[in-house]
DONUBA-85501 format. One line per field, with one value per atom (N, C-alpha, C, O): residue in three letters; chain; residue number from 1; atom name; z, y negated, x negated. Coordinates in steps of 0.2 Angstrom, whole numbers, plus 5000, padded with zeros to 4 digits. Atoms other than C-alpha are relative to their C-alpha. Layout:
BEGIN
type	[ALA;...]
mol	[A;...]
seq	[NUM;...]
atom	[CA;...]
Z	[Z;...]
Y	[Y;...]
X	[X;...]
! end
This chain:
BEGIN
type	[UNK;UNK;UNK;UNK;UNK;UNK;UNK;UNK;UNK;UNK;UNK;UNK;UNK;UNK;UNK;UNK;UNK;UNK;UNK;UNK;UNK;UNK;UNK;UNK;UNK;UNK;UNK;UNK;UNK;UNK;UNK;UNK;UNK;UNK;UNK;UNK;UNK;UNK;UNK;UNK;UNK;UNK;UNK;UNK;UNK;UNK;UNK;UNK;UNK;UNK;UNK;UNK;UNK;UNK;UNK;UNK;UNK;UNK;UNK;UNK;UNK;UNK;UNK;UNK;UNK;UNK;UNK;UNK;UNK;UNK;UNK;UNK;UNK;UNK;UNK;UNK;UNK;UNK;UNK;UNK;UNK;UNK;UNK;UNK;UNK;UNK;UNK;UNK;UNK;UNK;UNK;UNK;UNK;UNK;UNK;UNK;UNK;UNK;UNK;UNK;UNK;UNK;UNK;UNK;UNK;UNK;UNK;UNK;UNK;UNK;UNK;UNK;UNK;UNK;UNK;UNK;UNK;UNK;UNK;UNK;UNK;UNK;UNK;UNK;UNK;UNK;UNK;UNK;UNK;UNK;UNK;UNK;UNK;UNK;UNK;UNK;UNK;UNK;UNK;UNK;UNK;UNK;UNK;UNK;UNK;UNK;UNK;UNK;UNK;UNK;UNK;UNK;UNK;UNK;UNK;UNK;UNK;UNK;UNK;UNK;UNK;UNK;UNK;UNK;UNK;UNK;UNK;UNK;UNK;UNK;UNK;UNK;UNK;UNK;UNK;UNK;UNK;UNK;UNK;UNK;UNK;UNK;UNK;UNK;UNK;UNK;UNK;UNK;UNK;UNK;UNK;UNK;UNK;UNK;UNK;UNK;UNK;UNK;UNK;UNK;UNK;UNK;UNK;UNK;UNK;UNK;UNK;UNK;UNK;UNK;UNK;UNK;UNK;UNK;UNK;UNK;UNK;UNK;UNK;UNK;UNK;UNK;UNK;UNK;UNK;UNK;UNK;UNK;UNK;UNK;UNK;UNK;UNK;UNK;UNK;UNK;UNK;UNK;UNK;UNK;UNK;UNK;UNK;UNK;UNK;UNK;UNK;UNK;UNK;UNK;UNK;UNK;UNK;UNK;UNK;UNK;UNK;UNK;UNK;UNK;UNK;UNK;UNK;UNK;UNK;UNK;UNK;UNK;UNK;UNK;UNK;UNK;UNK;UNK;UNK;UNK;UNK;UNK;UNK;UNK;UNK;UNK;UNK;UNK;UNK;UNK;UNK;UNK;UNK;UNK;UNK;UNK;UNK;UNK;UNK;UNK;UNK;UNK;UNK;UNK;UNK;UNK;UNK;UNK;UNK;UNK;UNK;UNK;UNK;UNK;UNK;UNK;UNK;UNK;UNK;UNK;UNK;UNK;UNK;UNK;UNK;UNK;UNK;UNK;UNK;UNK;UNK;UNK;UNK;UNK;UNK;UNK;UNK;UNK;UNK;UNK;UNK;UNK;UNK;UNK;UNK;UNK;UNK;UNK;UNK;UNK;UNK;UNK;UNK;UNK;UNK;UNK;UNK;UNK;UNK;UNK;UNK;UNK;UNK;UNK;UNK;UNK;UNK;UNK;UNK;UNK;UNK;UNK;UNK;UNK;UNK;UNK;UNK;UNK;UNK;UNK;UNK;UNK;UNK;UNK;UNK;UNK;UNK;UNK;UNK;UNK;UNK;UNK;UNK;UNK;UNK;UNK;UNK;UNK;UNK;UNK;UNK;UNK;UNK;UNK;UNK;UNK;UNK;UNK;UNK;UNK;UNK;UNK;UNK;UNK;UNK;UNK;UNK;UNK;UNK;UNK;UNK;UNK;UNK;UNK;UNK;UNK;UNK;UNK;UNK;UNK;UNK;UNK;UNK;UNK;UNK;UNK;UNK;UNK;UNK;UNK;UNK;UNK;UNK;UNK;UNK;UNK;UNK;UNK;UNK;UNK;UNK;UNK;UNK;UNK;UNK;UNK;UNK;UNK;UNK;UNK;UNK;UNK;UNK;UNK;UNK;UNK;UNK;UNK;UNK;UNK;UNK;UNK;UNK;UNK;UNK;UNK;UNK;UNK;UNK;UNK;UNK;UNK;UNK;UNK;UNK;UNK;UNK;UNK;UNK;UNK;UNK;UNK;UNK;UNK;UNK;UNK;UNK;UNK;UNK;UNK;UNK;UNK;UNK;UNK;UNK;UNK;UNK;UNK;UNK;UNK;UNK;UNK;UNK;UNK;UNK;UNK;UNK;UNK;UNK;UNK;UNK;UNK;UNK;UNK;UNK;UNK;UNK;UNK;UNK;UNK;UNK;UNK;UNK;UNK;UNK;UNK;UNK;UNK;UNK;UNK;UNK;UNK;UNK;UNK;UNK;UNK;UNK;UNK;UNK;UNK;UNK;UNK;UNK;UNK;UNK;UNK;UNK;UNK;UNK;UNK;UNK;UNK;UNK;UNK;UNK;UNK;UNK;UNK;UNK;UNK;UNK;UNK;UNK;UNK;UNK;UNK;UNK;UNK;UNK;UNK;UNK;UNK;UNK;UNK;UNK;UNK;UNK;UNK;UNK;UNK;UNK;UNK;UNK;UNK;UNK;UNK;UNK;UNK;UNK;UNK]
mol	[A;A;A;A;A;A;A;A;A;A;A;A;A;A;A;A;A;A;A;A;A;A;A;A;A;A;A;A;A;A;A;A;A;A;A;A;A;A;A;A;A;A;A;A;A;A;A;A;A;A;A;A;A;A;A;A;A;A;A;A;A;A;A;A;A;A;A;A;A;A;A;A;A;A;A;A;A;A;A;A;A;A;A;A;A;A;A;A;A;A;A;A;A;A;A;A;A;A;A;A;A;A;A;A;A;A;A;A;A;A;A;A;A;A;A;A;A;A;A;A;A;A;A;A;A;A;A;A;A;A;A;A;A;A;A;A;A;A;A;A;A;A;A;A;A;A;A;A;A;A;A;A;A;A;A;A;A;A;A;A;A;A;A;A;A;A;A;A;A;A;A;A;A;A;A;A;A;A;A;A;A;A;A;A;A;A;A;A;A;A;A;A;A;A;A;A;A;A;A;A;A;A;A;A;A;A;A;A;A;A;A;A;A;A;A;A;A;A;A;A;A;A;A;A;A;A;A;A;A;A;A;A;A;A;A;A;A;A;A;A;A;A;A;A;A;A;A;A;A;A;A;A;A;A;A;A;A;A;A;A;A;A;A;A;A;A;A;A;A;A;A;A;A;A;A;A;A;A;A;A;A;A;A;A;A;A;A;A;A;A;A;A;A;A;A;A;A;A;A;A;A;A;A;A;A;A;A;A;A;A;A;A;A;A;A;A;A;A;A;A;A;A;A;A;A;A;A;A;A;A;A;A;A;A;A;A;A;A;A;A;A;A;A;A;A;A;A;A;A;A;A;A;A;A;A;A;A;A;A;A;A;A;A;A;A;A;A;A;A;A;A;A;A;A;A;A;A;A;A;A;A;A;A;A;A;A;A;A;A;A;A;A;A;A;A;A;A;A;A;A;A;A;A;A;A;A;A;A;A;A;A;A;A;A;A;A;A;A;A;A;A;A;A;A;A;A;A;A;A;A;A;A;A;A;A;A;A;A;A;A;A;A;A;A;A;A;A;A;A;A;A;A;A;A;A;A;A;A;A;A;A;A;A;A;A;A;A;A;A;A;A;A;A;A;A;A;A;A;A;A;A;A;A;A;A;A;A;A;A;A;A;A;A;A;A;A;A;A;A;A;A;A;A;A;A;A;A;A;A;A;A;A;A;A;A;A;A;A;A;A;A;A;A;A;A;A;A;A;A;A;A;A;A;A;A;A;A;A;A;A;A;A;A;A;A;A;A;A;A;A;A;A;A;A;A;A;A;A;A;A;A;A;A;A;A;A;A;A;A;A;A;A;A;A;A;A;A;A;A;A;A;A;A;A;A;A;A;A;A;A;A;A;A;A;A;A]
seq	[1;1;1;1;2;2;2;2;3;3;3;3;4;4;4;4;5;5;5;5;6;6;6;6;7;7;7;7;8;8;8;8;9;9;9;9;10;10;10;10;11;11;11;11;12;12;12;12;13;13;13;13;14;14;14;14;15;15;15;15;16;16;16;16;17;17;17;17;18;18;18;18;19;19;19;19;20;20;20;20;21;21;21;21;22;22;22;22;23;23;23;23;24;24;24;24;25;25;25;25;26;26;26;26;27;27;27;27;28;28;28;28;29;29;29;29;30;30;30;30;31;31;31;31;32;32;32;32;33;33;33;33;34;34;34;34;35;35;35;35;36;36;36;36;37;37;37;37;38;38;38;38;39;39;39;39;40;40;40;40;41;41;41;41;42;42;42;42;43;43;43;43;44;44;44;44;45;45;45;45;46;46;46;46;47;47;47;47;48;48;48;48;49;49;49;49;50;50;50;50;51;51;51;51;52;52;52;52;53;53;53;53;54;54;54;54;55;55;55;55;56;56;56;56;57;57;57;57;58;58;58;58;59;59;59;59;60;60;60;60;61;61;61;61;62;62;62;62;63;63;63;63;64;64;64;64;65;65;65;65;66;66;66;66;67;67;67;67;68;68;68;68;69;69;69;69;70;70;70;70;71;71;71;71;72;72;72;72;73;73;73;73;74;74;74;74;75;75;75;75;76;76;76;76;77;77;77;77;78;78;78;78;79;79;79;79;80;80;80;80;81;81;81;81;82;82;82;82;83;83;83;83;84;84;84;84;85;85;85;85;86;86;86;86;87;87;87;87;88;88;88;88;89;89;89;89;90;90;90;90;91;91;91;91;92;92;92;92;93;93;93;93;94;94;94;94;95;95;95;95;96;96;96;96;97;97;97;97;98;98;98;98;99;99;99;99;100;100;100;100;101;101;101;101;102;102;102;102;103;103;103;103;104;104;104;104;105;105;105;105;106;106;106;106;107;107;107;107;108;108;108;108;109;109;109;109;110;110;110;110;111;111;111;111;112;112;112;112;113;113;113;113;114;114;114;114;115;115;115;115;116;116;116;116;117;117;117;117;118;118;118;118;119;119;119;119;120;120;120;120;121;121;121;121;122;122;122;122;123;123;123;123;124;124;124;124;125;125;125;125;126;126;126;126;127;127;127;127;128;128;128;128;129;129;129;129;130;130;130;130;131;131;131;131;132;132;132;132;133;133;133;133;134;134;134;134;135;135;135;135;136;136;136;136;137;137;137;137;138;138;138;138;139;139;139;139;140;140;140;140;141;141;141;141;142;142;142;142;143;143;143;143;144;144;144;144;145;145;145;145;146;146;146;146;147;147;147;147;148;148;148;148;149;149;149;149]
atom	[N;CA;C;O;N;CA;C;O;N;CA;C;O;N;CA;C;O;N;CA;C;O;N;CA;C;O;N;CA;C;O;N;CA;C;O;N;CA;C;O;N;CA;C;O;N;CA;C;O;N;CA;C;O;N;CA;C;O;N;CA;C;O;N;CA;C;O;N;CA;C;O;N;CA;C;O;N;CA;C;O;N;CA;C;O;N;CA;C;O;N;CA;C;O;N;CA;C;O;N;CA;C;O;N;CA;C;O;N;CA;C;O;N;CA;C;O;N;CA;C;O;N;CA;C;O;N;CA;C;O;N;CA;C;O;N;CA;C;O;N;CA;C;O;N;CA;C;O;N;CA;C;O;N;CA;C;O;N;CA;C;O;N;CA;C;O;N;CA;C;O;N;CA;C;O;N;CA;C;O;N;CA;C;O;N;CA;C;O;N;CA;C;O;N;CA;C;O;N;CA;C;O;N;CA;C;O;N;CA;C;O;N;CA;C;O;N;CA;C;O;N;CA;C;O;N;CA;C;O;N;CA;C;O;N;CA;C;O;N;CA;C;O;N;CA;C;O;N;CA;C;O;N;CA;C;O;N;CA;C;O;N;CA;C;O;N;CA;C;O;N;CA;C;O;N;CA;C;O;N;CA;C;O;N;CA;C;O;N;CA;C;O;N;CA;C;O;N;CA;C;O;N;CA;C;O;N;CA;C;O;N;CA;C;O;N;CA;C;O;N;CA;C;O;N;CA;C;O;N;CA;C;O;N;CA;C;O;N;CA;C;O;N;CA;C;O;N;CA;C;O;N;CA;C;O;N;CA;C;O;N;CA;C;O;N;CA;C;O;N;CA;C;O;N;CA;C;O;N;CA;C;O;N;CA;C;O;N;CA;C;O;N;CA;C;O;N;CA;C;O;N;CA;C;O;N;CA;C;O;N;CA;C;O;N;CA;C;O;N;CA;C;O;N;CA;C;O;N;CA;C;O;N;CA;C;O;N;CA;C;O;N;CA;C;O;N;CA;C;O;N;CA;C;O;N;CA;C;O;N;CA;C;O;N;CA;C;O;N;CA;C;O;N;CA;C;O;N;CA;C;O;N;CA;C;O;N;CA;C;O;N;CA;C;O;N;CA;C;O;N;CA;C;O;N;CA;C;O;N;CA;C;O;N;CA;C;O;N;CA;C;O;N;CA;C;O;N;CA;C;O;N;CA;C;O;N;CA;C;O;N;CA;C;O;N;CA;C;O;N;CA;C;O;N;CA;C;O;N;CA;C;O;N;CA;C;O;N;CA;C;O;N;CA;C;O;N;CA;C;O;N;CA;C;O;N;CA;C;O;N;CA;C;O;N;CA;C;O;N;CA;C;O;N;CA;C;O;N;CA;C;O;N;CA;C;O;N;CA;C;O;N;CA;C;O;N;CA;C;O;N;CA;C;O;N;CA;C;O;N;CA;C;O;N;CA;C;O;N;CA;C;O;N;CA;C;O;N;CA;C;O;N;CA;C;O;N;CA;C;O]
Z	[5002;4728;4993;4989;5007;4711;4998;5001;5002;4701;4998;4997;5002;4695;5006;5005;4994;4713;5002;5003;4998;4719;5007;5011;4993;4734;5003;5000;4997;4746;5005;5009;4996;4754;5002;5000;4997;4764;4999;4999;5000;4763;5003;5002;4997;4773;4998;4999;5001;4768;5006;5009;4994;4783;4999;4996;5002;4781;5007;5011;4994;4794;4998;4995;5002;4791;4993;4991;5007;4772;4998;4993;5001;4773;5000;5004;5000;4770;5003;5002;4996;4781;4994;4992;5005;4769;5003;5008;4998;4772;4994;4988;5005;4762;5001;5007;5000;4758;4996;4990;5004;4752;4996;5000;5004;4738;4996;4992;5003;4732;4993;4990;5006;4717;5001;5007;4999;4714;5004;5007;4996;4724;5005;5004;4996;4739;4997;4992;5003;4735;5006;5012;4995;4744;4999;4993;5000;4749;5006;5011;4994;4761;5004;5001;4995;4776;4997;4996;5003;4768;5001;5003;4999;4768;4999;4997;5001;4766;5006;5011;4995;4775;5002;4998;4997;4787;5001;5002;4999;4789;5006;5012;4994;4800;5002;5006;4998;4800;4997;4991;5003;4797;4996;4998;5004;4784;5004;5003;4996;4796;5005;5006;4995;4809;4996;4999;5004;4795;4999;5000;5001;4791;5006;5006;4994;4809;5002;5004;4998;4812;4995;4998;5005;4796;5002;5002;4998;4802;5006;5006;4994;4819;4998;5001;5001;4812;4995;4996;5005;4798;5002;4999;4999;4805;5008;5009;4993;4824;5002;5007;4999;4823;5001;4998;4998;4831;4996;4996;5005;4818;5001;5002;5000;4819;4993;4990;5007;4803;5000;5004;5000;4798;4994;4994;5006;4780;4996;4997;5005;4766;4994;4992;5006;4750;4994;4989;5005;4740;4999;5002;5002;4732;4994;4989;5006;4720;4998;5001;5003;4708;4996;4992;5003;4702;4997;5001;5003;4690;5000;4996;5000;4693;4994;4990;5006;4680;5000;4994;5000;4686;4999;4999;5002;4682;5006;5006;4994;4700;5001;4999;4999;4704;5007;5011;4993;4720;5000;4996;4998;4727;5007;5012;4995;4738;5003;4999;4996;4751;5003;5007;4997;4754;5005;5005;4994;4770;5001;4998;4999;4776;5008;5011;4993;4794;5003;4999;4997;4806;5005;5009;4995;4816;5007;5008;4994;4834;5005;5009;4996;4843;4997;4994;5001;4840;5005;5011;4995;4848;5002;5008;4998;4848;4999;5001;5000;4844;4994;4990;5005;4833;4993;4993;5007;4814;4997;4999;5004;4803;4996;4994;5003;4796;4993;4991;5007;4778;4999;4994;5001;4782;5001;5006;4999;4779;5004;5008;4997;4785;5000;4995;5000;4789;4999;5002;5001;4782;4999;4998;5002;4781;4994;4995;5007;4763;4997;4998;5003;4754;4993;4991;5007;4738;4995;4991;5005;4728;5001;4996;4999;4736;4997;4994;5003;4731;4993;4989;5007;4714;4997;4991;5002;4712;5000;4996;5000;4718;4995;4992;5005;4706;4993;4989;5006;4692;4999;4994;5000;4697;5000;5000;5000;4697;5007;5007;4993;4716;5004;5010;4996;4721;4999;4993;5000;4725;4994;4991;5005;4713;4998;5001;5002;4703;5005;5006;4996;4717;5006;5009;4995;4729;4999;5003;5002;4720;4999;5000;5001;4715;5007;5007;4994;4733;5003;5006;4997;4738;4996;4999;5004;4723;5002;5002;4997;4729;5006;5007;4994;4746;4999;5001;5002;4739;4997;4997;5004;4728;5005;5003;4995;4744;4998;5000;5002;4737;5006;5006;4994;4754;5000;4997;4999;4758;5008;5011;4993;4775;5002;4997;4999;4784;5000;4999;5000;4785;4993;4993;5007;4766;5000;4996;4999;4772;5004;5010;4996;4778;5001;4997;4998;4787;5006;5011;4994;4800;5005;5010]
Y	[4996;4248;5000;5001;4999;4249;5007;5012;4994;4262;5005;5011;4996;4269;5004;5009;4997;4274;5005;5003;4995;4290;4999;4996;5000;4291;5006;5012;4993;4304;5001;4998;4997;4314;5007;5010;4993;4329;5003;4999;4996;4342;5007;5010;4994;4357;5005;5003;4995;4373;5004;5006;4996;4381;5005;5003;4994;4398;5003;5005;4997;4406;5004;5001;4996;4421;4999;4999;5001;4419;4994;4993;5007;4401;4995;4996;5005;4385;4994;4992;5006;4370;4994;4993;5005;4355;4994;4994;5006;4337;4997;4998;5003;4328;4993;4990;5007;4310;4996;4998;5004;4296;4995;4991;5004;4288;4995;4992;5005;4276;5002;4997;4998;4286;5002;5001;4998;4294;5006;5007;4994;4309;5000;4997;4999;4313;5005;5009;4995;4323;5004;5002;4996;4337;5001;5001;5000;4339;5004;5005;4997;4348;4994;4988;5006;4337;4998;5002;5003;4326;4992;4989;5007;4309;4998;5002;5002;4298;5000;5000;5000;4299;4993;4989;5006;4285;4999;5004;5001;4276;5003;5003;4997;4286;5007;5010;4994;4301;5006;5006;4994;4319;5003;5002;4997;4329;5004;5003;4996;4342;4996;4998;5004;4329;4996;4995;5004;4319;5005;5003;4995;4335;5001;5002;4999;4338;4994;4995;5006;4320;5000;4998;5000;4321;5005;5003;4995;4337;4998;4998;5003;4329;4995;4995;5006;4313;5001;4999;4999;4320;5006;5006;4994;4337;5001;5005;4999;4336;5007;5010;4993;4353;5000;4996;4999;4358;5006;5011;4994;4369;5001;4997;4998;4379;5001;5005;4999;4376;5005;5005;4994;4392;5000;5003;4999;4390;4993;4989;5006;4377;5003;5008;4998;4379;4997;5000;5003;4368;4992;4989;5007;4351;5000;5003;5000;4347;4993;4988;5007;4332;4999;5004;5001;4325;4992;4988;5006;4310;4998;5002;5001;4302;4996;4994;5003;4294;4993;4990;5007;4277;4999;4993;5000;4281;5001;5001;4999;4283;5007;5012;4993;4298;5001;4997;4997;4308;5006;5010;4995;4319;5003;5000;4997;4330;5006;5011;4994;4342;5004;5002;4996;4357;5005;5007;4996;4367;5005;5004;4995;4382;5001;5001;4999;4384;5004;5005;4996;4393;4995;4992;5003;4385;5002;5008;4998;4385;4998;5002;5003;4374;4994;4990;5006;4361;4995;4997;5005;4345;4996;4993;5004;4336;4992;4988;5007;4319;4997;5000;5003;4306;5001;5001;4999;4308;4993;4988;5006;4295;4998;5002;5002;4284;5002;5001;4998;4289;5007;5009;4993;4307;5000;4998;4999;4310;5006;5006;4994;4328;5005;5004;4995;4343;5007;5008;4994;4360;5006;5005;4994;4378;5003;5005;4997;4384;5006;5007;4994;4400;4998;4993;5001;4402;4998;4994;5001;4403;4993;4990;5007;4387;4995;4990;5005;4378;5000;4995;4999;4385;4997;4994;5004;4378;4993;4989;5007;4361;4998;4993;5001;4362;4999;4995;5000;4366;4993;4991;5006;4351;4993;4988;5006;4339;4997;4991;5003;4336;5001;5000;5000;4340;4994;4991;5006;4326;5000;4994;4999;4332;5007;5012;4993;4348;5003;5009;4996;4351;5003;5008;4997;4356;5008;5012;4993;4373;5003;5009;4998;4374;5003;5008;4998;4375;5006;5010;4994;4387;5006;5012;4995;4398;5003;5009;4998;4398;5004;5009;4997;4403;5007;5012;4994;4417;5005;5011;4996;4423;5001;5005;4999;4423;4996;4998;5004;4409;4996;4990;5003;4404;4999;5003;5001;4396;4999;4997;5001;4396;4993;4989;5007;4380;4997;4991;5003;4378;4998;4997;5003;4374;4993;4989;5007;4357;4997;5000;5003;4347;4993;4989;5007;4331;4999;5003;5003;4321;4997;4995]
X	[5006;4715;5000;5005;5002;4707;5003;5002;4997;4717;4995;4997;5005;4701;4996;4992;5002;4696;5005;5011;4995;4704;5002;4999;4997;4716;4998;5000;5002;4710;5006;5008;4994;4725;4999;4994;5000;4728;5007;5012;4994;4742;4999;4994;5001;4746;5006;5012;4994;4756;5000;4995;4998;4764;5005;5010;4996;4772;5002;4998;4997;4784;5006;5010;4994;4795;5002;5008;4998;4794;5003;5006;4998;4798;4995;4990;5005;4788;5003;5008;4998;4788;4999;4994;5000;4793;5004;5008;4997;4798;5004;5002;4995;4812;4999;5000;5002;4807;5005;5007;4996;4817;4995;4992;5005;4806;5003;5000;4997;4819;5003;5005;4997;4825;5007;5010;4993;4842;5000;5006;5000;4837;4994;4989;5006;4826;4995;4997;5005;4810;4997;4998;5002;4802;4992;4990;5008;4783;4998;5002;5003;4772;4999;4998;5003;4767;4994;4989;5006;4754;5000;5005;5001;4747;4993;4988;5006;4732;4995;4997;5006;4715;4999;4999;5001;4713;4992;4989;5007;4696;4997;5000;5004;4684;5003;5001;4996;4696;4997;4995;5003;4690;5007;5012;4994;4701;5004;5010;4996;4707;5004;5010;4996;4712;5005;5011;4995;4721;5006;5012;4995;4731;5004;5010;4997;4735;5005;5010;4996;4741;5006;5011;4994;4752;5005;5011;4995;4760;5004;5010;4996;4764;5005;5010;4996;4770;5006;5012;4994;4781;5004;5010;4996;4787;5001;5006;4999;4785;4998;5000;5003;4776;4993;4989;5007;4760;4998;5001;5002;4750;4993;4989;5007;4734;4998;5000;5003;4725;4995;4990;5005;4716;4996;4990;5004;4710;5001;5005;5000;4706;5002;4999;4997;4715;4996;4995;5004;4703;5002;5006;4999;4702;5005;5003;4995;4717;5000;5001;5000;4715;5006;5008;4993;4731;5000;4998;4999;4734;5007;5011;4993;4751;5002;4997;4998;4761;4998;4998;5002;4756;4993;4990;5007;4738;4996;4990;5004;4733;4997;5001;5003;4721;5000;4998;5000;4723;4995;4996;5004;4710;5003;5002;4996;4721;4997;4996;5003;4713;5006;5010;4994;4725;4997;4992;5002;4725;5006;5011;4995;4735;5000;4994;5000;4741;5006;5010;4995;4752;5004;5001;4996;4766;4999;5000;5001;4763;5005;5008;4994;4776;5003;5000;4996;4789;4999;5000;5002;4784;5005;5005;4994;4800;4999;5003;5001;4792;5004;5007;4996;4801;4996;4990;5003;4797;4998;5001;5002;4789;5006;5010;4993;4803;5001;5007;5000;4799;5003;5005;4997;4805;5007;5010;4993;4823;5002;5006;4998;4823;4994;4990;5005;4812;5003;5009;4997;4816;4995;4989;5003;4810;5003;5009;4997;4813;4996;4990;5002;4811;4996;4997;5003;4801;5005;5004;4994;4817;5003;5005;4997;4824;4995;4997;5005;4808;4999;4999;5000;4808;5006;5006;4994;4826;4999;5001;5002;4820;4995;4996;5004;4806;5003;5002;4996;4818;5004;5005;4996;4828;4996;4999;5004;4813;5000;4999;4999;4815;4993;4993;5007;4796;4996;4996;5004;4785;4995;4994;5004;4772;4999;5001;5002;4766;4996;4995;5004;4754;5004;5001;4996;4768;5000;4998;4999;4771;4993;4992;5007;4752;4997;4994;5003;4747;5004;5000;4996;4761;4998;4997;5002;4756;4993;4992;5007;4738;5000;4997;5000;4743;5003;5000;4997;4754;4995;4996;5005;4739;4994;4989;5005;4728;4994;4988;5006;4716;4999;5001;5002;4709;4992;4989;5007;4692;4999;5004;5001;4684;5000;4997;5001;4685;4993;4992;5007;4666;4998;4992;5002;4666;5000;4997;5000;4670;4994;4994;5005;4655;5001;5001;4999;4659;4995;4994;5003;4649;5004;5002]
! end
């Protein structure tokens, strides 16, 4: 893909009992990295459906998405631009399916644990904490702000 064209991604913040659902990924560096369940939009897929698919594949959790957090634009160090659509949802049930092979582990982490990982440089991108801070600040949009055919 041309680096000047943005990559469309989705990510979902899921909170339960003051903990956040996170995936630990092996990205080939000296340490694993932590991220919300997230991934690329597939051809013909709707944003909400992509977020639900990524949640199932990466965490084996069924989640009810309730709110839209907004569009987050991020330029990575390699020059790629990402348009990441953020969602918020509630954990409904653990499905028990096999996880995507790129996922090392699934965790429920407190804000303090995440801030520690942020300090260590172990978050996948700055968007991880930005989305969580937006949730904690109550920055939600109704799902009907997304218009898809």
